[in-house]
C-alpha positions in Angstrom: -122.2 165.5 260.8 -125.1 167.0 262.6 -127.1 169.7 260.7 -126.5 172.2 263.5 -122.7 171.8 263.1 -123.0 172.3 259.3 -124.9 175.5 259.9 -122.2 176.7 262.3 -119.5 175.9 259.7 -121.5 177.8 257.0 -121.7 180.9 259.2 -118.0 180.8 260.0 -117.0 180.2 256.4 -119.0 183.0 254.9 -119.3 183.4 251.1 -115.8 182.4 250.2 -115.4 179.8 247.5 -114.6 176.3 248.6 -113.2 173.3 246.7 -115.2 170.9 249.0 -112.2 168.7 249.9 -114.1 166.2 252.0 -117.7 165.2 252.8 -119.5 163.7 255.8 -123.0 162.2 255.9 -125.6 164.7 257.3 -127.7 163.8 260.3 -130.6 165.7 261.8 -131.9 164.7 265.3 -129.9 161.5 265.0 -131.5 160.5 261.7 -129.6 160.3 258.4 -131.0 162.9 255.9 -129.5 161.4 252.7 -127.4 164.6 252.1 -123.7 165.2 252.5 -121.9 168.1 254.2 -118.6 169.7 253.2 -116.4 169.3 256.2 -114.6 172.6 255.4 -117.4 175.1 254.6 -120.5 173.3 255.8 -122.3 173.3 252.4 -125.1 170.8 252.2 -125.2 168.8 249.0 -127.4 166.0 247.7 -125.8 162.7 246.6 -126.0 163.8 243.0 -124.4 167.2 243.8 -121.6 165.5 245.8 -120.9 163.2 242.8 -120.7 166.3 240.5 -118.4 168.1 243.0 -116.0 165.2 243.2 -116.0 164.3 239.5 -112.5 164.1 238.2 -110.9 163.8 241.6 -110.7 160.0 241.7 -113.1 159.6 244.6 
């Protein structure tokens, strides 16, 4: 997911809590950033944060 799209999702989602049901790899200007984006709320997480967020979900 492009960083611009993630920012748009964040603005649309607002400050509501999100269970982060799915993630996509983050890209900026066509280059992989190493981060992940929640496809629901647009939150940007590092690999480590993604692992913590998905712990216990069998992913």
